[in-house]
C-alpha positions as CSV (number, residue, x, y, z in Angstrom):
1,M,185.0,-69.3,107.8
2,T,185.3,-70.8,104.3
3,P,187.8,-73.7,104.4
4,I,191.3,-73.0,103.0
5,Q,191.6,-75.1,99.9
6,T,194.8,-77.1,100.3
7,T,197.1,-79.2,98.2
8,I,199.6,-81.6,99.9
9,V,202.8,-82.3,98.0
10,G,204.2,-85.7,98.9
11,F,202.5,-88.4,101.0
12,G,205.3,-90.1,102.9
13,F,205.9,-90.2,106.7
14,S,205.8,-86.5,107.2
15,A,202.6,-85.9,105.4
16,V,200.8,-88.9,106.8
17,T,201.9,-88.4,110.4
18,F,202.3,-84.6,110.9
19,H,200.0,-83.0,108.4
20,A,197.1,-85.2,107.2
21,P,195.6,-86.0,110.6
22,L,195.6,-82.3,111.6
23,L,194.2,-81.1,108.3
24,E,191.6,-83.8,108.4
25,A,190.5,-82.7,111.9
26,L,190.2,-79.0,111.3
27,P,187.3,-77.3,109.6
28,E,189.5,-74.4,108.7
29,F,191.1,-76.5,105.9
30,H,189.9,-78.7,103.0
31,V,192.4,-81.0,101.3
32,R,191.3,-81.0,97.7
33,Q,194.5,-82.4,96.1
34,V,197.5,-84.6,96.9
35,V,200.6,-84.9,94.7
36,S,201.5,-88.6,95.0
37,R,201.9,-91.7,92.9
38,D,200.0,-93.9,95.4
39,A,196.3,-92.9,95.0
40,E,195.1,-95.8,97.1
41,K,197.2,-94.7,100.1
42,V,195.9,-91.1,99.7
43,H,192.2,-92.2,99.4
44,R,192.4,-94.1,102.7
45,V,192.8,-90.8,104.4
46,F,191.2,-88.3,102.0
47,P,188.6,-90.3,99.9
48,E,187.4,-87.3,97.9
49,A,190.8,-85.7,97.2
50,R,192.1,-85.5,93.7
51,V,195.4,-87.3,93.3
52,V,197.9,-86.0,90.7
53,A,201.3,-87.1,89.7
54,T,203.1,-83.8,89.5
55,L,203.2,-80.4,91.1
56,D,202.8,-78.8,87.7
57,E,199.4,-80.5,87.3
58,A,198.4,-79.6,90.9
59,L,199.1,-75.9,90.3
60,R,196.7,-75.7,87.4
61,D,194.0,-75.9,90.0
62,E,192.9,-72.3,90.4
63,A,190.9,-73.1,93.6
64,T,194.0,-74.2,95.6
65,E,195.0,-71.5,98.1
66,L,197.7,-73.3,100.2
67,V,200.4,-75.7,99.1
68,V,201.9,-77.9,101.9
69,I,205.3,-79.2,100.8
70,T,206.5,-82.3,102.6
71,T,209.1,-83.7,100.2
72,P,212.8,-84.0,100.9
73,T,214.4,-80.7,101.8
74,G,216.5,-80.5,98.7
75,L,213.4,-80.2,96.6
76,H,211.8,-77.5,98.7
77,F,213.2,-74.4,96.9
78,E,212.1,-75.2,93.4
79,M,208.7,-76.5,94.5
80,A,208.0,-73.5,96.7
81,K,209.2,-71.2,93.8
82,Q,206.7,-72.8,91.5
83,A,203.8,-72.5,94.0
84,I,204.6,-68.9,94.8
85,E,204.7,-68.0,91.1
86,A,201.3,-69.6,90.8
87,N,200.1,-67.2,93.5
88,K,199.7,-69.9,96.2
89,H,200.5,-69.6,99.9
90,V,203.1,-72.2,100.9
91,L,203.8,-74.3,104.1
92,L,207.3,-75.8,104.0
93,E,208.4,-78.7,106.2
94,K,211.4,-77.6,108.4
95,P,214.1,-76.6,107.9
96,A,212.5,-74.9,104.9
97,V,215.4,-74.8,102.5
98,V,219.0,-75.8,102.2
99,T,220.8,-72.4,102.0
100,I,220.2,-68.9,103.2
101,E,220.3,-67.7,99.6
102,E,217.4,-70.0,98.7
103,G,215.4,-68.6,101.7
104,E,216.1,-65.0,100.7
105,A,215.1,-65.6,97.1
106,L,211.7,-67.1,98.3
107,L,211.1,-64.2,100.6
108,A,211.6,-61.7,97.7
109,L,209.4,-63.8,95.4
110,A,206.6,-64.1,98.1
111,E,206.6,-60.4,98.6
112,Q,206.4,-59.8,94.8
113,H,203.4,-62.2,94.5
114,R,201.8,-61.1,97.8
115,V,201.6,-64.6,99.3
116,H,202.7,-66.0,102.6
117,V,205.4,-68.7,103.2
118,A,205.2,-70.5,106.6
119,V,207.5,-73.1,108.0
120,Y,206.4,-76.2,110.0
121,H,208.4,-75.8,113.2
122,N,205.8,-77.8,115.1
123,R,208.1,-78.4,118.1
124,R,207.2,-74.9,119.4
125,Y,203.8,-76.6,120.2
126,D,205.3,-79.5,122.2
127,G,204.0,-79.7,125.7
128,D,207.4,-79.9,127.4
129,F,208.7,-76.8,125.4
130,L,205.5,-74.9,126.4
131,T,206.2,-75.8,130.0
132,V,209.8,-74.6,129.9
133,E,208.6,-71.4,128.2
134,Q,206.0,-70.8,131.0
135,L,208.6,-71.4,133.7
136,I,211.0,-68.9,132.2
137,E,208.3,-66.3,131.6
138,A,206.9,-66.7,135.1
139,N,210.4,-66.5,136.6
140,E,209.6,-69.6,138.7
141,I,213.2,-70.8,138.8
142,G,214.6,-67.3,139.2
143,D,217.0,-66.0,136.5
144,W,217.7,-68.8,134.2
145,Q,221.4,-69.7,133.8
146,L,221.5,-73.0,131.8
147,L,219.2,-74.8,129.5
148,E,220.0,-78.2,128.1
149,S,217.9,-79.6,125.3
150,R,218.4,-83.0,123.7
151,F,217.0,-85.3,121.0
152,D,218.9,-88.5,121.6
153,R,218.3,-91.8,119.7
154,Y,219.7,-95.3,119.5
155,R,220.3,-95.8,115.8
156,P,223.9,-97.1,115.6
157,V,223.4,-98.5,112.1
158,V,223.0,-96.3,109.0
159,R,219.6,-96.8,107.4
160,D,218.7,-96.6,103.7
161,R,216.8,-93.3,103.6
162,W,217.5,-89.9,102.2
163,R,218.1,-88.2,105.5
164,E,221.1,-90.5,106.1
165,K,222.6,-90.3,102.6
166,Q,224.9,-87.6,101.4
167,G,222.9,-84.9,99.7
168,A,221.2,-81.5,100.0
169,G,219.3,-81.2,103.3
170,S,220.4,-84.5,104.8
171,G,221.9,-85.1,108.2
172,I,220.7,-84.9,111.8
173,L,221.7,-81.2,112.2
174,F,219.2,-80.2,109.5
175,D,216.6,-82.8,110.8
176,L,216.7,-82.5,114.6
177,G,219.1,-79.6,115.0
178,S,216.7,-77.2,113.3
179,H,214.0,-78.0,115.9
180,L,216.3,-77.4,118.8
181,I,217.8,-74.2,117.4
182,D,214.4,-72.9,116.5
183,Q,213.1,-73.5,120.1
184,A,216.2,-71.8,121.5
185,L,215.6,-68.8,119.3
186,A,211.9,-68.6,120.2
187,L,212.9,-68.6,123.9
188,F,215.9,-66.3,124.0
189,G,216.5,-64.7,120.5
190,E,219.9,-64.9,118.8
191,P,223.0,-65.7,121.0
192,D,226.1,-63.6,121.3
193,E,228.3,-66.5,120.2
194,L,228.1,-70.2,119.5
195,T,230.4,-73.2,119.5
196,G,229.5,-76.2,117.5
197,D,230.7,-79.8,117.1
198,V,229.1,-81.7,114.2
199,L,229.7,-85.5,114.3
200,M,229.9,-88.4,111.9
201,Q,230.4,-91.3,114.2
202,R,228.6,-94.3,112.8
203,E,230.3,-96.9,110.6
204,G,229.6,-96.0,107.0
205,A,228.0,-92.6,107.8
206,E,227.6,-90.4,104.8
207,T,226.3,-87.4,106.6
208,D,226.2,-86.0,110.2
209,D,224.6,-88.2,112.9
210,G,225.2,-86.1,116.0
211,F,226.0,-82.6,117.3
212,H,226.8,-80.7,120.4
213,I,226.1,-76.9,120.2
214,T,226.7,-74.3,122.9
215,L,224.9,-71.0,122.5
216,H,226.4,-68.2,124.5
217,Y,224.1,-65.5,126.0
218,G,226.5,-63.5,128.1
219,K,227.3,-65.7,131.1
220,R,224.3,-67.9,130.4
221,R,224.4,-71.0,128.2
222,V,222.1,-73.1,126.1
223,I,223.4,-76.6,125.2
224,L,221.7,-78.4,122.3
225,R,222.8,-81.9,121.5
226,S,221.9,-85.2,119.8
227,T,223.6,-88.5,119.4
228,S,222.7,-91.8,117.7
229,F,224.1,-94.0,120.5
230,V,221.9,-93.5,123.5
231,Q,219.9,-96.6,124.7
232,G,218.6,-95.4,128.0
233,P,216.5,-92.4,128.9
234,T,218.2,-89.0,129.0
235,P,216.5,-85.7,130.0
236,R,214.7,-84.0,127.2
237,F,215.0,-80.7,129.0
238,E,217.1,-79.4,131.9
239,L,216.4,-75.8,133.0
240,H,218.5,-74.4,135.9
241,G,218.2,-71.0,137.5
242,T,219.0,-69.0,140.6
243,R,216.0,-70.4,142.5
244,G,215.9,-73.9,141.3
245,S,215.7,-76.5,138.5
246,Y,213.3,-78.2,136.2
247,V,214.2,-81.6,134.7
248,K,211.9,-83.4,132.2
249,Y,212.3,-86.9,130.8
250,G,210.3,-88.4,127.9
251,M,209.3,-87.0,124.5
252,D,206.2,-85.1,123.7
253,P,203.7,-87.8,123.0
254,Q,202.0,-86.2,119.9
255,E,204.3,-87.7,117.2
256,A,204.1,-91.3,118.6
257,R,200.3,-91.0,118.9
258,L,199.8,-89.7,115.4
259,A,202.2,-92.3,114.0
260,S,200.2,-95.0,115.7
261,G,197.1,-93.8,113.8
262,R,195.4,-91.9,116.7
263,K,193.1,-89.2,115.6
264,A,194.0,-85.6,116.3
265,D,191.8,-84.2,119.0
266,G,192.0,-82.1,122.2
267,T,193.6,-84.9,124.2
268,L,196.4,-85.6,121.6
269,G,199.1,-83.6,123.5
270,E,198.3,-84.6,127.1
271,D,201.4,-85.9,128.7
272,D,201.4,-89.2,130.6
273,P,201.6,-88.4,134.4
274,E,204.6,-90.7,134.8
275,D,206.5,-88.4,132.4
276,F,205.8,-85.2,134.3
277,G,209.0,-83.3,135.0
278,H,210.5,-82.6,138.4
279,L,210.6,-79.0,139.7
280,Q,213.1,-78.5,142.6
281,L,213.1,-75.0,144.1
282,A,215.6,-74.0,146.8
283,D,214.7,-75.0,150.3
284,E,211.5,-76.7,149.1
285,A,210.5,-80.3,148.5
286,A,210.8,-81.5,144.9
287,E,207.4,-81.8,143.1
288,R,206.1,-83.4,139.9
289,L,205.0,-80.5,137.6
290,E,202.2,-81.3,135.3
291,T,203.3,-80.8,131.7
292,L,201.3,-78.3,129.6
293,S,199.3,-80.0,126.9
294,G,201.0,-80.1,123.5
295,N,199.1,-78.6,120.7
296,Y,200.0,-79.4,117.0
297,L,196.4,-78.6,116.1
298,G,197.1,-75.1,117.4
299,Y,199.9,-74.7,114.8
300,Y,197.4,-75.2,112.0
301,R,194.8,-73.0,113.7
302,D,197.4,-70.2,114.0
303,L,198.3,-70.8,110.4
304,A,194.7,-70.3,109.3
305,D,194.5,-67.1,111.2
306,G,198.0,-66.0,109.9
307,L,197.1,-66.5,106.2
308,A,194.3,-63.9,106.8
309,T,196.2,-61.5,109.0
310,G,199.8,-61.9,107.9
311,R,200.9,-63.0,111.4
312,L,202.2,-66.5,110.7
313,P,203.1,-68.9,113.6
314,V,206.6,-69.4,112.0
315,D,207.6,-67.6,108.9
316,L,210.6,-67.6,106.5
317,H,212.3,-64.9,108.5
318,D,212.3,-67.2,111.5
319,A,213.5,-70.1,109.4
320,L,216.4,-68.0,108.0
321,K,217.6,-67.2,111.5
322,T,217.7,-71.0,112.1
323,M,219.5,-71.5,108.8
324,K,222.2,-68.9,109.7
325,L,222.9,-70.6,113.0
326,I,223.1,-74.0,111.3
327,E,225.7,-72.6,108.9
328,A,227.6,-71.0,111.8
329,V,227.5,-74.3,113.7
330,R,229.1,-76.1,110.7
331,K,231.7,-73.4,110.4
332,S,232.5,-73.5,114.1
333,S,232.9,-77.3,113.9
334,E,235.1,-77.1,110.8
335,D,237.3,-74.3,112.1
336,G,237.4,-75.6,115.7
337,R,236.5,-72.2,117.1
338,T,233.7,-70.1,118.6
339,I,231.8,-68.0,116.1
340,R,230.6,-64.5,117.0
341,R,227.2,-63.2,116.1
342,K,228.6,-60.5,113.8
343,E,230.0,-63.3,111.6
344,W,226.5,-64.7,110.8
345,D,224.3,-61.7,111.4
346,V,225.0,-59.9,108.1
């Protein structure tokens, strides 16, 4: 297979941690350009890559097939539009765009230019999520009744970064909420109703720093939440059903390992045994259940296949479903009421 000629736009935390190590490790891709003003930083990772200052300059390169956009979310729409109009495939960092209208415009433009737009919802490739998915599919805990999924942090002081400042695409609902909502949609599809509470609790907060979302699936419930005031460990997942429960502490290890400079290989997503979840079935002794291995490399392998076949691992249609739920969560929080599916599914 001829490597997919790739340009990365932006070379901050997201690019360096989540994209560069995976692209470097896979023969399916070749990073030929990076849009950045720090050539030295780029060349430490990609010594032979061409470093350019602007997207306009990068898009003049006819050999580029895929443009990976890792800039702040508020810049995604215009940059993706430029890349599509230059007949390039696009990979957008989640949550893709800021509004549903932007996403729909990119869908129409991509269809017109016959290119693909994928979205980097890599948390579908977390080991703990894959384990929960397998437990549900295998019906090991019986009929599921309640799933709780959390991304908690201890960050009580507002930091000087774009995600915590007022502006397009900022706030924890866009940042972490998009992951949790996407995972719920991947497991169960769209809910019948939802109830949202979006929080701004920290002193000097300019944008949301917590949320509590309840997705209603008939009598079943999915609870998604995040707060900036949790010091101790809280369960990452709790799955409860008619035959038993599964409770998992600890985060998927791939992000921390990549951030520490570890190379991406087949062992990257192996969970530490002390973090294995507890499976408790009715009338049986509790057991530690080995976590399935996380697989961020698998996302990019699936992307390589998807660019050839059209079956992307996560596409703009998926991202738009997440965007619709994010907007419905905000409306629910503002109005203080439960929102029905017919109000967002239009």
